[in-house]
MDAnalysis code that builds the backbone (N, CA, C; Angstrom):
import MDAnalysis as mda
import numpy as np

u = mda.Universe.empty(381, n_residues=127, atom_resindex=np.repeat(np.arange(127), 3), trajectory=True)
u.add_TopologyAttr("name", ["N", "CA", "C"] * 127)
u.add_TopologyAttr("resid", np.arange(1, 128))
u.add_TopologyAttr("resname", ["MET", "THR", "THR", "PRO", "PRO", "SER", "THR", "GLY", "ASP", "GLN", "GLN", "THR", "TRP", "ALA", "VAL", "LEU", "ALA", "HIS", "ALA", "SER", "ALA", "LEU", "ILE", "GLN", "PHE", "VAL", "SER", "ILE", "PRO", "SER", "LEU", "PHE", "GLY", "PRO", "LEU", "ILE", "VAL", "TRP", "LEU", "LEU", "LYS", "ARG", "ASP", "ASP", "PRO", "VAL", "VAL", "GLU", "PRO", "HIS", "ALA", "ARG", "GLU", "ALA", "LEU", "ASN", "TYR", "GLN", "ILE", "SER", "LEU", "PHE", "ILE", "TYR", "PHE", "ALA", "VAL", "LEU", "ALA", "VAL", "ALA", "ALA", "ILE", "VAL", "LEU", "ALA", "LEU", "THR", "ILE", "VAL", "GLY", "ILE", "LEU", "LEU", "TRP", "PRO", "LEU", "LEU", "PHE", "ILE", "ILE", "GLY", "VAL", "ALA", "LEU", "VAL", "ILE", "ALA", "GLU", "ILE", "VAL", "PHE", "ALA", "ILE", "VAL", "GLY", "ALA", "MET", "ALA", "ALA", "SER", "ARG", "GLY", "GLU", "LEU", "TYR", "ARG", "TYR", "PRO", "MET", "ASN", "LEU", "ARG", "LEU", "ILE", "ARG", "ALA"])
u.atoms.positions = np.array([
    [0.855, -1.180, 0.013],
    [-0.015, 0.016, -0.004],
    [0.884, 1.239, -0.006],
    [0.598, 2.191, -0.851],
    [1.446, 3.407, -0.983],
    [0.710, 4.543, -0.239],
    [1.551, 5.323, 0.476],
    [1.052, 6.516, 1.179],
    [1.114, 7.677, 0.214],
    [0.447, 8.823, 0.584],
    [0.497, 10.016, -0.244],
    [1.946, 10.478, -0.408],
    [2.245, 11.257, -1.460],
    [3.598, 11.757, -1.608],
    [4.041, 12.499, -0.369],
    [5.317, 12.334, -0.078],
    [5.826, 12.884, 1.192],
    [7.040, 13.754, 0.949],
    [7.287, 14.638, 1.985],
    [8.518, 15.408, 1.947],
    [9.606, 14.551, 2.617],
    [10.801, 15.017, 2.561],
    [11.921, 14.280, 3.216],
    [11.733, 14.135, 4.708],
    [11.157, 15.167, 5.341],
    [10.923, 15.169, 6.788],
    [9.833, 14.138, 7.086],
    [8.807, 14.097, 6.313],
    [7.752, 13.134, 6.581],
    [8.242, 11.690, 6.405],
    [9.093, 11.486, 5.396],
    [9.578, 10.190, 5.169],
    [10.509, 9.736, 6.319],
    [11.272, 10.677, 6.845],
    [12.176, 10.375, 7.982],
    [11.327, 10.032, 9.192],
    [10.217, 10.679, 9.448],
    [9.318, 10.349, 10.576],
    [8.689, 8.998, 10.353],
    [8.256, 8.713, 9.085],
    [7.657, 7.459, 8.803],
    [8.663, 6.274, 9.071],
    [9.867, 6.433, 8.661],
    [10.912, 5.444, 8.961],
    [11.116, 5.324, 10.425],
    [11.158, 6.434, 11.132],
    [11.415, 6.469, 12.573],
    [10.244, 5.755, 13.323],
    [9.029, 5.850, 12.813],
    [7.878, 5.192, 13.421],
    [8.151, 3.735, 13.527],
    [8.675, 3.126, 12.507],
    [8.917, 1.672, 12.498],
    [10.267, 1.366, 13.230],
    [11.263, 2.110, 12.952],
    [12.627, 1.778, 13.523],
    [12.715, 2.105, 14.999],
    [11.825, 2.976, 15.493],
    [11.847, 3.348, 16.893],
    [11.554, 2.212, 17.839],
    [10.972, 1.147, 17.307],
    [10.715, -0.100, 18.105],
    [12.054, -0.727, 18.573],
    [13.099, -0.459, 17.855],
    [14.401, -1.021, 18.246],
    [14.943, -0.281, 19.470],
    [14.250, 0.648, 20.032],
    [14.715, 1.345, 21.232],
    [14.854, 0.310, 22.418],
    [14.254, -0.815, 22.273],
    [14.322, -1.866, 23.333],
    [15.729, -2.234, 23.630],
    [16.677, -2.023, 22.711],
    [18.061, -2.417, 22.931],
    [18.789, -1.476, 23.939],
    [18.127, -0.364, 24.320],
    [18.656, 0.492, 25.340],
    [17.776, 0.500, 26.603],
    [17.100, -0.686, 26.773],
    [16.253, -0.946, 27.932],
    [15.030, -0.070, 28.091],
    [14.528, 0.436, 26.956],
    [13.251, 1.141, 26.976],
    [12.235, 0.279, 26.249],
    [11.060, 0.044, 26.814],
    [10.117, -0.810, 26.107],
    [9.828, -0.346, 24.682],
    [9.774, -1.288, 23.765],
    [9.677, -0.981, 22.361],
    [8.365, -0.303, 21.961],
    [7.409, -0.331, 22.881],
    [6.111, 0.313, 22.648],
    [6.260, 1.826, 22.600],
    [7.218, 2.344, 23.401],
    [7.320, 3.801, 23.585],
    [7.741, 4.560, 22.324],
    [8.601, 3.952, 21.482],
    [9.099, 4.646, 20.285],
    [7.934, 4.942, 19.308],
    [7.213, 3.969, 18.858],
    [6.058, 4.207, 17.969],
    [4.973, 5.078, 18.605],
    [4.800, 4.930, 19.933],
    [3.798, 5.731, 20.632],
    [4.153, 7.217, 20.579],
    [5.402, 7.527, 20.804],
    [5.811, 8.954, 20.765],
    [5.680, 9.506, 19.339],
    [6.058, 8.745, 18.366],
    [5.927, 9.206, 16.960],
    [4.461, 9.421, 16.673],
    [3.617, 8.501, 17.048],
    [2.225, 8.615, 16.736],
    [1.613, 9.827, 17.481],
    [1.963, 10.100, 18.723],
    [1.457, 11.222, 19.453],
    [1.887, 12.546, 18.837],
    [3.160, 12.589, 18.413],
    [3.696, 13.830, 17.780],
    [3.135, 14.063, 16.382],
    [2.884, 13.021, 15.637],
    [2.557, 13.166, 14.202],
    [1.202, 12.646, 13.812],
    [0.303, 12.487, 14.772],
    [-0.997, 11.855, 14.394],
    [-1.863, 12.731, 13.482],
    [-1.521, 14.014, 13.340],
    [-2.255, 14.890, 12.420],
    [-1.645, 14.968, 11.044],
    [-0.509, 14.322, 10.846],
    [0.173, 14.308, 9.594],
    [-0.362, 13.118, 8.767],
    [-1.027, 13.328, 7.635],
    [-1.605, 12.240, 6.842],
    [-0.583, 11.256, 6.283],
    [0.629, 11.614, 6.184],
    [1.640, 10.707, 5.620],
    [2.272, 9.843, 6.758],
    [2.596, 10.456, 7.869],
    [3.292, 9.780, 8.918],
    [2.352, 8.962, 9.794],
    [1.160, 9.457, 9.990],
    [0.195, 8.825, 10.946],
    [-0.070, 7.355, 10.629],
    [-0.329, 7.013, 9.363],
    [-0.544, 5.532, 9.106],
    [0.594, 4.653, 9.457],
    [1.810, 5.142, 9.225],
    [3.021, 4.413, 9.596],
    [3.131, 4.238, 11.109],
    [2.898, 5.331, 11.783],
    [3.054, 5.312, 13.245],
    [1.924, 4.466, 13.849],
    [0.700, 4.572, 13.328],
    [-0.405, 3.756, 13.857],
    [-0.158, 2.260, 13.592],
    [0.324, 1.922, 12.432],
    [0.634, 0.491, 12.144],
    [1.690, -0.062, 13.093],
    [2.789, 0.708, 13.267],
    [3.896, 0.289, 14.124],
    [3.421, 0.208, 15.560],
    [2.642, 1.202, 16.005],
    [2.115, 1.169, 17.389],
    [1.154, -0.027, 17.632],
    [0.311, -0.310, 16.674],
    [-0.610, -1.470, 16.801],
    [0.170, -2.695, 16.897],
    [1.292, -2.801, 16.125],
    [2.097, -4.050, 16.192],
    [2.793, -4.178, 17.590],
    [3.247, -3.107, 18.077],
    [3.926, -3.159, 19.406],
    [2.914, -3.522, 20.484],
    [1.664, -2.997, 20.353],
    [0.631, -3.340, 21.345],
    [0.271, -4.843, 21.191],
    [0.208, -5.288, 19.987],
    [-0.090, -6.755, 19.712],
    [0.985, -7.587, 20.313],
    [2.206, -7.202, 20.144],
    [3.355, -8.020, 20.738],
    [3.280, -8.013, 22.225],
    [2.927, -6.849, 22.838],
    [2.795, -6.750, 24.330],
    [1.707, -7.711, 24.780],
    [0.569, -7.797, 24.027],
    [-0.484, -8.761, 24.403],
    [0.036, -10.209, 24.264],
    [0.742, -10.467, 23.151],
    [1.234, -11.841, 22.930],
    [2.185, -12.265, 24.054],
    [3.104, -11.345, 24.435],
    [4.074, -11.647, 25.507],
    [3.315, -11.844, 26.883],
    [2.283, -11.043, 27.114],
    [1.557, -11.180, 28.321],
    [0.874, -12.508, 28.410],
    [0.273, -12.943, 27.302],
    [-0.383, -14.282, 27.244],
    [0.660, -15.347, 27.455],
    [1.780, -15.206, 26.809],
    [2.849, -16.208, 26.968],
    [3.354, -16.284, 28.426],
    [3.491, -15.110, 29.062],
    [3.903, -15.101, 30.479],
    [2.891, -15.745, 31.351],
    [1.608, -15.475, 31.151],
    [0.567, -16.071, 31.979],
    [0.561, -17.575, 31.750],
    [0.681, -18.020, 30.481],
    [0.704, -19.411, 30.185],
    [1.907, -20.094, 30.834],
    [3.050, -19.423, 30.813],
    [4.245, -20.007, 31.439],
    [4.058, -20.145, 32.911],
    [3.451, -19.167, 33.595],
    [3.242, -19.272, 35.048],
    [2.237, -20.360, 35.350],
    [1.130, -20.387, 34.600],
    [0.157, -21.453, 34.865],
    [0.705, -22.865, 34.623],
    [1.439, -22.986, 33.482],
    [1.991, -24.256, 33.145],
    [3.118, -24.705, 34.113],
    [3.776, -23.719, 34.700],
    [4.792, -24.065, 35.661],
    [4.288, -24.827, 36.889],
    [3.040, -24.702, 37.102],
    [2.438, -25.370, 38.269],
    [2.042, -26.823, 37.984],
    [2.285, -27.263, 36.780],
    [1.930, -28.661, 36.428],
    [3.127, -29.358, 35.885],
    [3.108, -30.707, 35.957],
    [4.196, -31.569, 35.439],
    [4.305, -31.364, 33.935],
    [3.182, -31.361, 33.222],
    [3.169, -31.225, 31.775],
    [3.738, -29.859, 31.417],
    [3.391, -28.857, 32.191],
    [3.850, -27.479, 31.966],
    [5.356, -27.387, 32.006],
    [5.946, -28.064, 32.964],
    [7.443, -28.053, 33.082],
    [8.043, -28.590, 31.797],
    [7.447, -29.581, 31.211],
    [7.929, -30.099, 29.950],
    [7.754, -29.178, 28.774],
    [6.770, -28.237, 28.902],
    [6.468, -27.315, 27.828],
    [7.289, -26.012, 27.926],
    [8.020, -25.838, 28.983],
    [8.809, -24.613, 29.176],
    [9.747, -24.349, 27.931],
    [10.457, -25.403, 27.477],
    [11.327, -25.095, 26.312],
    [10.549, -24.575, 25.103],
    [9.355, -25.067, 24.891],
    [8.509, -24.580, 23.768],
    [8.118, -23.110, 24.020],
    [7.732, -22.790, 25.230],
    [7.393, -21.417, 25.513],
    [8.561, -20.476, 25.346],
    [9.752, -20.933, 25.719],
    [10.954, -20.148, 25.526],
    [11.188, -19.919, 24.041],
    [11.074, -20.972, 23.229],
    [11.271, -20.828, 21.813],
    [10.248, -19.831, 21.206],
    [9.021, -19.910, 21.628],
    [8.010, -19.021, 21.162],
    [8.352, -17.567, 21.522],
    [8.819, -17.353, 22.686],
    [9.231, -16.014, 23.165],
    [10.425, -15.505, 22.326],
    [11.404, -16.316, 22.101],
    [12.516, -15.903, 21.251],
    [12.046, -15.568, 19.826],
    [11.189, -16.427, 19.326],
    [10.659, -16.184, 17.939],
    [9.922, -14.851, 17.890],
    [9.178, -14.504, 18.890],
    [8.475, -13.195, 18.927],
    [9.447, -12.053, 18.951],
    [10.569, -12.128, 19.677],
    [11.550, -11.095, 19.774],
    [12.223, -10.952, 18.364],
    [12.548, -12.075, 17.773],
    [13.178, -12.014, 16.430],
    [12.237, -11.430, 15.416],
    [10.915, -11.851, 15.453],
    [9.935, -11.288, 14.551],
    [9.788, -9.805, 14.739],
    [9.785, -9.331, 15.981],
    [9.709, -7.858, 16.306],
    [10.866, -7.115, 15.621],
    [12.056, -7.612, 15.744],
    [13.228, -6.945, 15.139],
    [13.127, -6.953, 13.618],
    [12.947, -8.135, 13.075],
    [12.873, -8.268, 11.597],
    [11.792, -7.445, 10.965],
    [10.564, -7.484, 11.566],
    [9.475, -6.779, 10.951],
    [9.628, -5.268, 11.155],
    [10.245, -4.819, 12.248],
    [10.495, -3.373, 12.396],
    [11.453, -2.891, 11.327],
    [12.482, -3.650, 11.036],
    [13.445, -3.293, 9.991],
    [12.745, -3.311, 8.614],
    [11.996, -4.316, 8.350],
    [11.281, -4.404, 7.036],
    [10.295, -3.188, 6.924],
    [9.647, -2.913, 7.966],
    [8.706, -1.760, 7.993],
    [9.424, -0.435, 7.756],
    [10.567, -0.268, 8.331],
    [11.372, 0.943, 8.128],
    [11.866, 1.028, 6.699],
    [12.285, -0.119, 6.147],
    [12.732, -0.126, 4.773],
    [11.583, 0.206, 3.788],
    [10.398, -0.362, 4.058],
    [9.214, -0.023, 3.218],
    [8.871, 1.414, 3.330],
    [8.930, 2.025, 4.540],
    [8.615, 3.432, 4.715],
    [9.651, 4.279, 3.973],
    [10.922, 3.871, 3.897],
    [11.914, 4.649, 3.186],
    [11.606, 4.671, 1.681],
    [10.883, 3.648, 1.186],
    [10.493, 3.598, -0.223],
    [9.146, 4.284, -0.443],
    [8.501, 4.796, 0.641],
    [7.220, 5.453, 0.551],
    [6.043, 4.470, 0.557],
    [6.300, 3.249, 1.033],
    [5.209, 2.248, 1.114],
    [4.797, 2.031, 2.543],
    [3.531, 1.811, 2.744],
    [3.012, 1.475, 4.067],
    [3.115, -0.008, 4.304],
    [3.865, -0.423, 5.310],
    [4.062, -1.850, 5.567],
    [2.976, -2.321, 6.536],
    [2.360, -3.441, 6.174],
    [1.306, -4.033, 7.027],
    [1.926, -5.189, 7.770],
    [2.088, -5.074, 9.094],
    [2.704, -6.119, 9.886],
    [1.832, -7.380, 9.937],
    [2.455, -8.551, 9.863],
    [1.640, -9.759, 10.061],
    [1.335, -9.908, 11.557],
    [0.329, -10.685, 11.861],
    [-0.055, -10.924, 13.233],
    [-0.423, -9.633, 14.046],
    [-0.845, -8.634, 13.292],
    [-1.121, -7.339, 13.887],
    [-2.576, -7.211, 14.261],
    [-2.848, -6.933, 15.510],
    [-4.213, -6.554, 15.942],
    [-4.382, -5.080, 15.756],
    [-5.229, -4.694, 14.888],
    [-5.377, -3.234, 14.599],
    [-6.345, -2.645, 15.624],
    [-5.809, -2.311, 16.776],
    [-6.604, -1.799, 17.846],
    [-6.891, -0.271, 17.786],
    [-5.848, 0.433, 17.292],
    [-5.939, 1.867, 17.061],
    [-6.347, 2.103, 15.645],
    [-7.450, 2.744, 15.472],
    [-7.970, 2.935, 14.095],
    [-7.817, 4.452, 13.691],
    [-7.864, 4.709, 12.420],
    [-7.785, 6.090, 11.943],
    [-8.911, 6.956, 12.378],
])
């Protein structure tokens, strides 16, 4: 999906909306980067769709990690759950890798002027 023609500043903000999720590497939750861009640029018709999509993805990942954590705690109380811990760990690692890869792919698409639609995205914030 292509966004309206943009200026260089708008394109930079669009890329930042996706790439700001990588802020997690400096111990800041990845939700904050896209949230800040969305709050600052939600009136910009070019940047807002990028920021909204990235923010929705980060909210979706937060929900997925919360469900995974609850499942891990509940399963830890059972014998079968102890055997499933390696699977839960693998799922958690896969989510982290997906977060990084998709944020980079989204930033690259934004640099080309395309709106990237994240897979597994719950679109909770609407236009």
